[in-house]
Every structure is written in structure tokens, then in C-alpha cells.
N, C-alpha and C positions, 0 to 999 in steps of 0.2 A: 802763658796765654795759648801758645800753640798746643801744649799738652792738654789743656782744658778743651780746646776745639776738637782735638783728636779723640778725646774721651767721649765728648758729646756725639761725634760722628759714629764712633764705635757703638755707643749706646743705641743710637737711632738704627744702625744696621742690625744689631742684635735684636732690637725690639721688632723691627720690620720682619726679620727672619722668623721670630717667634709667632708674630701675628699671622704671617703667611702660612707657617707650619700648622698653627691652630686652625686657620681657615681651611687649609687643605684636609686636615684631619676631620673637621666637621663635615665638609663636603663629601669626603670619602665615606664617613659613617652614614650620612644621609643617603648616599648612593646605595650603600649596602642595605639600608633599611627599606628603601624604595624597591630595590631588587628583591628582597625577601618578601615584602608585601605583595609585589606583583606575582612572584612565584606562588605565594599562598593563595592569591585570588585565582590563579590559573588552576591550582590543585582543586580548589573548591568548585570551579566550573567543570573540571574534568570529572570530579566525583559526582556532581549533580547530573552531568550528561550520562555517566555510567549508570547511575541509579535509575534515571528515566529510561535508559536503554533496557535495563533488566526488568523494570516495571512493565514496559511495553511488551517485552517478550513473554512475561508472565501472563499479561492480559490476553495476548494472542493464544498462548497455550490453553488458558481457561476457555477461551472462545472456541478453539478447536475441539476441546472435550465436550463442550455444550452442543456444538454442531454435530459431532459424532453421535451423541446421545439422541438428539432430535432425528438424525438419519435412521438410527435403529428403531426408534419409535414409529416413524413413518413406514418403514419397511415391515415391521412386525405387526403393528396394531391397525393402522389406517388401511394399509393394503389388504389386510385380512377382512376388515369391515366392508371394503368395496367389493371384495370377492363374494362375501355372503350376500350383499345386495344383488349382485349379478345372478347368483344362484337362485335367490328368491324370485327375481324377475323371470328367470327361465321357467320356473315352476308355475308362475302365475299366467304366463303367456298363453298356453294352450286352453286354459279355463276361462280366459277373458273374452268378452264380446268382441266381435270383429272390428267395431269402430274404435276400440281402445288399444288394439294390438299395435297400431302404428306408433302411438305414443309410448308404449312399453318398449318397443324395439328401439326407438330414439333414446329412451332413458338407458337402455342397455349399452347403446353406442357411447353415450356420455360417460357411463360408468367405466367402460373400457378405456376411454380417453383419459379419464381421471386416474385410473390405475397406471397408465403409461406415464403420465405427468408425475405421479407420486414416486415411481421408480427412478425417473430421471432426476427429480429433486433430491431424493434420498442419496443417489450416487454422487451428486455434486456437493453434498454436504459432508460426505464421508471422506476423511483424510486418507485412509488406507487405499480407497479406490482411486483417488486422484494421484497418489504416489505410484500406484500400479500402472495406470494408463498413461501417466505423464502429463505435463502442463499443456503441451500443444493439443493433444486429444481432448483434454478437459475443457480448454478454451473453445475448441471446435464444437463440443457438445453444448456448451453454454450459448454460443452463437446460434446453433441449430434450434435450441429452445426458443430463442428470441425470434427467429424466422418463422417458427410454427404459429406464433400468435397472429401472423398475417398483417401486422402493422409495420413491419420493417423489411426493406430490401437489404439483405445481409451478404457480405462477401469477405473472404479471407484469402490472403496470398502469402506464400512462403518462398523465401530466397535463401540460397546457401545450403550447406550441409547441416541438417538438424542434429543437435546433441542435447543430452540431458544435463540439468543442473543439480545442485544438491537438493535432496528431497524437501528439506525444510524451506529452502529458497523457492522451490516450485510452488509449495503450498501458499507462502506469503504472496508470491506474484499472482497466483490464481485468485486469491481473495481480493487482492488489489484490483484485478480486472473485473471481478464480480461487482465491486463497489463502483467502478467507472461505468459499467453497463447499467447498473441500477440507477445511477444518476441520469443516464441517457433516457431511461424509461420514465423516471419521475419528473425531470425538469426540461429536457431538451426539446420536446415536441418535434422529434426528427422522424424522417421516413426512410432514412438510409444509414447503415452502419458499416464502415469499412475497416478491416483490421489487416495489418501487414506485419509479418514476422521475418526479420532479417538476421540470419546466422552468419557470423564471420569468424576468422581466426582471433580477432581482438575482442569482439563483443557481440551481444545479442540486443537488437533494437526492436521494440514492439511499439506500434502505433495503433491507436483506436480513434477513428474519426467519425463524426456524424454531421448531418446537414441541418441540424436544429437551429434554435434561436440564438445560441451562443450567449456569452455573458462577459462582464468586465472582471477579468481575473484578479487584478490588483485590489479592486473593491471587495471581491468575494473573500480573498485571503485576509484582508484587514478586518472585515466583519467576522470572519471565522475566529480570528484572534480575540476580538473584543467580546464576542459571545461565548468564547471557549467551547465552540462546537467541535465535533469530532470528524468533520468532513474533509476538507482539503488538507488541513494540518496533519490529520492522522494518516492520510494517504502518503504524504511526504515522509512522515516518520517511518511508515512501513517500508517505503522504498529504501530509506537509509539502512534499515536492518539487513538488506541484501546487497548493500554497496551499490545501489542503483541511483542513477540520475533521473529525476521525475520532473517533467515539464508539461504545463498545460498552455496551449495556445488557443485563444478564442477572442472573438469580437462579436458584439451584439449584432445579430442578423446574419452572421457568417459561419455558424457552426462551431464545433470544438474539436481539437486534436490533442490527444494525450500521448506523450512519448515517454517510454521507459527504456533507459540505456543501462545494460548490465555487463560488466567485464566478463570475458570468457572464464569459466571455472579454473582453467589451468593458470591463468594470469593471477587470479586471486590466491591460488596455492603458492605461487612464486613469491607474492608479496608477503604472505603469511610466514613463509620460511625466512 
């Protein structure tokens, strides 16, 4: 009887051990499976992000090629046509009646102004020119063009010791600023634009503010995603390409401030190593 009880107890113990071992094995294999599945999902996400990153870079490269082509066309063809118009007006002026000369002189002045605008626009579209003069001067030129319209009170301030960034980073940053300023012109209904450039040993911080109508940022981002538009989402993606933090602060009726924070180039090199 005692032997039978011991055998039964032993059987129960062995069975329990086997069940626990089997359960542990199942749990372990489930854990490995979930871990492998999670790793696979992470790899897919990283591959998708890498693909989107390369795709955006390719789009920007094509965009720069297109802008360079337009810049050359403006400089070579349109500027030439405006010059011919001015020459023809100069020849017509002495032969014209006195009452028409004032109009011809005004037209010559407008043609001269158009020539100046074409040259400035051509320069701001040309990648090589932007790299040559640097981001700070390129942004200054863009703000000057905005001020010349007479619609905006424009100011720019700089603090810290100015330094250059990687050329491709300066191009992306400048195009980003152009898009921000374009949004000010199209939507803000502002009368004042203030830009501040702060250089430090750790980072470069750029802010562009306006006193326009402002908007609901969260709502705009949500609508941008739903409509798959290229506005705010693309600006954030461009900022990511240069390791920048991109932030928009705005409220309806209180204007808008865009802040771009970029680590110092030396810090980026340290991280890369």
C-alpha cells in the first residue's frame, strides 16, 4: 500500500515536472517567436523609413535640378528679352510725342525693375549661388525681396559667432525657409516678419515669426495627413534630413513662430564617428 502511494506520488511529481517543463518550453518558444516577430517588424519599419528617406532625398535632388534649370532659363532668356524691350523703348523715346514720353519712361523704369527682380529670383533658385554666398546671406536676400514689396516690415538679427554648415544642409534649410516665407505671403495676412539666427557651440537656432492671423497647428497637421498634402508634413521631413528639430507655434489671431534647431556640425561629426 505504501509502495503504491509512493509510486503514485512519484508519478504525480514526474508528470508535474514534465508539464511544467513543457509549459516552460512553450512559453520560451512563444517568447522567441514574439521577439523574432518584433525584430522583423522593426526591420520593416526601418527599411520603410530608409526608403522614404532616400525617396525624399531623390525628390529634393530632382527639385534642385529643376530649379537650377529654371534659374538658367530666367537668366539667359527672360533677362535677354527684358533687355531688348528696354533697348527698343530707348530707341522709341526720342521719336515719340511729348505727351507719350512720360509713359515710355515709366515703362523703362518698370522694365529695369523687372530685370532686377529676375536676377534676384534667378540667384535664389540657383543652388551653386546659394552655396557660394552661404545660407545666412541667402536668407537675408530673400527677406530683402520680401521687404521690397512694401507689404512687410522685415527685420533679421544674429547672435553668436556665425559658422557654415554642410552645403547640402544649407540648401535644404534655405528651401525650408523659402517655404515658410511663402506660407506667410499666401496665408498669414501679416504686416511684420521677424527672423532671428542664434549661433552657439552646441547648435544653431533659427526662428521666423509673423504677426499674422495664425492658425490651429494640430488641426492643420491632421488635415495635412488626411489630405496627403505636402505642406507641414514635408517641412518636418525636410528638417529630419538635416537632423533638425522643427516646431511651429501658433494660435488663431496671434501670429506664427517657426523654430528650427540644428546641432552644430562638429557635434554631428562626433555622433557620425
